[in-house]
N, C-alpha and C positions, 0 to 999 in steps of 0.2 A: 188787687185781689187778696182777700183774706184767707188764709190756709184753715181748713176745717178737717177734723178727723172723720175719715169714711168709715162707715158701719159695715162690718163683715160678720160671716160665721165661720166656725171652726171647718176646714176641709175635710177632716176625718169623719166627722159626723154626718156631714152631707154625702160623702161617700158611701157610708153605711146605709143612709136613707135611699140614696140611688140604687144601690144594690138590691134593697128590699123592693123597691118599686118594680125593678127589672124583673125580679123573680116572680112577683105578683102578676105583673102583666102577661108573662108568658104562661104561668099556670093558669090564669082565667081564660087566656084566649084559647089554650088547648082544651081546657074544660068545655068552652062554649063550642069548639069543633066537634068534640066528641059527643055532646048532648044536643048538638044542633041548636044551640041557643044563641040567637043573633045578638041579643043584648049582651051576654057575657063576652062575646067576640068584640063588640064595639068598646066595652069597658076595658078589656085587655089592649086594644089599640090605643085607646086614650091615655092607659098609664104608661105605655111604651113611648107615647109623644112626651108624657112628663119626664120620663127618664132621659129622652134626648135633650129636652129643654134644661134639665139641671146641668148637663155636663159642661157647657161654656162658661158657667160660673167658676171653675176652679182656677185658681192661680197660685204661684208661689212667690215669695219675696225673700231674696237674700239679704243678709246683714249689710247695712248702708246703702240700702235700695229703698224706693218709695213707689207707690203705684197710684197714679192720679186716675179717679173714676169720673166719667162724664156719662150723663144720661139725657139722651137726646139733645145735645148741644148745652146742657147746663152742667156746671160743675158740682159734683155730689161729694166731693171730699177726697183725702188723700190717706193711703194706708201705708204705714212706715214700720209696722212690726212684722219681724222676719218670721216666717212660717208658711204653712199651708192653708189658704183662705178660701171662701166662697162667697160671692156676692151675686147680686142680681144679673142675670145672664144678658140683660138688655144694656149694662154698663159697657161703654167703651173704656178699655184700659189703656193706660200709657205709662211705661215704666221709665223711671228717672233714677240715675245714680246719684247717691248723696256723698260718694268717696271724693277725696281730694284730688284734683287735677291739676297738671302743670300746663303753661303756656311758654314754650320756649320761643320767643318772638325771633322774627328775622332782623338782621342788621338794617337799619333805616338811616338814610342821611337826612340831616336837620342842621339848623344853625343854633349856635348857643346865644347866650344872652350879649356877646360881643360881636355876633355876626359871623362867627368863624364856623365854616362847615365841618361837621364832626358825624362819626358813625357811632351810633348807639343800639343796644338791644337789651332786653330785660327777661327775666324768667319770673313768672307769677304763679303762685299757688292758690287756687280757689276751689270752692265747693258750693254746691246748691243747698240753701237753707230753707227758702219759700217755694215749694213746689208750684203753688198756685200762681205766683207771679212769674216763675221761670216759664210756665206753660202759656199763660194768658196775656200777660203784660208785654210780651216780645215775641216777635216771630219766630225766631230761633235763637235760644239763648246762648247756644255754643258759639256761633257766628258773631253775636252781639258781644261776647266777652272778647273775641279776638280783635273785632274793630275798635271797640273802645280801649282796649289795651294799647294798641298802636296810637290812637288819638292822645290819649293820657301822656304816653311817653314823648310824643312830638311836643306837647304843650309843657311838660316838664323840662325838657332839654333847652327850651327857649327861655326859662326863668332864671337859669344859673349859667355863669361862665365856665368854660371846660377847666381852666386853671387860674389861680391868682398868685401874684407875687408876695415876696416875704413882707411888704409893707401893708398888704392888706389880708393878713392872716385871719381876721375876724369875719370876713366875707366868705360865705358858703360858696363851694364849686363842686362841680360833678366829680372831679377826680380826687379831691382832698377831703370832702365831706360825704363819704359814701352812706354812712349810717342816716344821717340826716336827709339826704336825698331819696334813699329808700323808703323812709318813712313818709316823707311828702308823696312819693309816687303811690305808695300803698293807701294813704287817704284820699287822694284824688280818684284812684280806682273804685274805692268803695263808695264814693258819691256817685260815680257814673254807673256803677253795676248794681248799686242797691235797689234800684227798680226792676232788675231781673232776678230779684230773690236770691244773689250770689254774695256769699261772704269771702272777702279777700284775706287769705291767712298770711300771706308774705309776697313781697315783691322786691327783687333786687336786680340791679344793672349787671348783666353778664358780659357785655362788651362795650368799650369806650375808647375811641381813638380819632385822631384827626383825619379828616377825609384825605385820600390819596394825593390830590392835587396840592395841598399845603402841608402835608405831613413833613416833607424835607425842610422847608422854610422854618416851621415851627420847632423841629429839632434843632436847628441852628439857634434858633432864639433861646431855647432851653439851655443849651451848652453854653451859650454867651452868658446867661444869666448866672449859671453855676460858676463860670470862671470868675465873673466879678464878685460874686458872693465869697468865693474862696480867696481871691486878692484883698478883699476887705479885712477878712479874718487875719490873714498873714501880715497886713500893715498893721493892724491894730496890736497884734502880738509883738511885733519888731518894734514899735514905738515904745511899748511897755518895757521890753527887755532893755531898749537903749536907756530909757528914764531910769530903770532900776540900777543899770551899770554906772551912770554918771553919778547918782545919789550914792552909790556904795563906796565909790571912789573919794568923794567928797566928805562923806562922814567919817570914813576911816582914815582919812589924811594920806592916803597913799601917794597920790600925785595932785599938785595943784595946776589945773589947766585953765588958760584963758579962753576968751570966747571963740577965738579963730581956731584953737586946738579942740575945743569942744565941737565945733561945726565939722571939722575935718573927721573926728572920730564918729559923729553922728552919721554922717555921710559914707563912711567906710562900713559902719556896723548895719546901716540899712541895705547896703548893696550886698552885704554877705547873707542877711536873713531874708530878703526879699527876692533874691536871684533864683532863678529856676535851675540853675547849674551850680556845681560845687566851685568855689573860689579857690585860687591859688595863694596860698600865704606868702608874703614878703617879708623878710626879716630886716628890721631897721638896726643897722650896726653903729650908728652915729649917736650923737647926743640928743636931747630932747629939742634942740633948737637948731639942729642940723639935718 
C-alpha cells in the first residue's frame, strides 16, 4: 500500500459553521411553531440533522501521531499534521502512533553456530513510517514486530559462534563482536519488518549467556584457556630473560660457562621464573667446579 495524504478541513472553522447551523435550526424551528409554518419547522429540523451530521467529523491529532481515514472499506489517506481537524463524517478513523517504541525481548534458548545451547535476548527500537502498510499489509503490526523480532534473533544466533579462541580473532562472534552483530540484527529486522511500514532505529543484544546445562563446563573451558594463555606468556618472557642473561654474561666476559653449566643455569632460571611459588635461594659456597 502506498501512503497518501488525507484531505481535511480546519476544526475551528467547521465548529463555527456548526454553531451557526445549530442557531439557525433552532431559530427557524421556533419561528415555524410561532407562525404555524410547517415548512419552516421542517427546514429547522433538517438544519438540526445537518448539525448532528457535522459533529462526528471532528478529531484531534497529537504530535507524532497519525490518523488513517477509511471510506466504506477504501483507504482514503493519512493525516499526520498535529491539530484539530474535520473530515467526512462517514470516514472510519484509525489512530496510529508514530513515536519510537521499544521491544524488550524475553530470553530465548537457541543453538549458536557451533551447536552450543545459549540464552539470548535483544532490545529493539522501532517506529511506524508508512501507516498504510502498517494498517493494511499485515493483520496486527505490533504482533508482527514481536514475532519477527524473535525469529530474526533466532536466525542471527545460529549464524555466529558464542565465542572464539585467540587463534581465530578475525572470526565474528556473539560475545566479541557486539557492534557487528547488532548491525547485522538491525539489517535483518529491517528486511523482515519493512513490509509492515516499520523503521528499525536500533537493535542491541541485551542478554547473552550459555544455557545452564553447559554453563559450568564452558566456564571450566574458558578458565583452562585463560591458564594456558597465561602460561604461554610466562614461558615466552622467561625464555627471553634467560637468553638475555646468557648473552649479557658472555658479552661482558663476566664468566665463561660450558654447555653443561649453561644448561644448569637455564634450568634453574626457568624454575624460578615459571614457578607458581617463590623459590628459596641456595648459596653456593664452593668454587665454580665444586
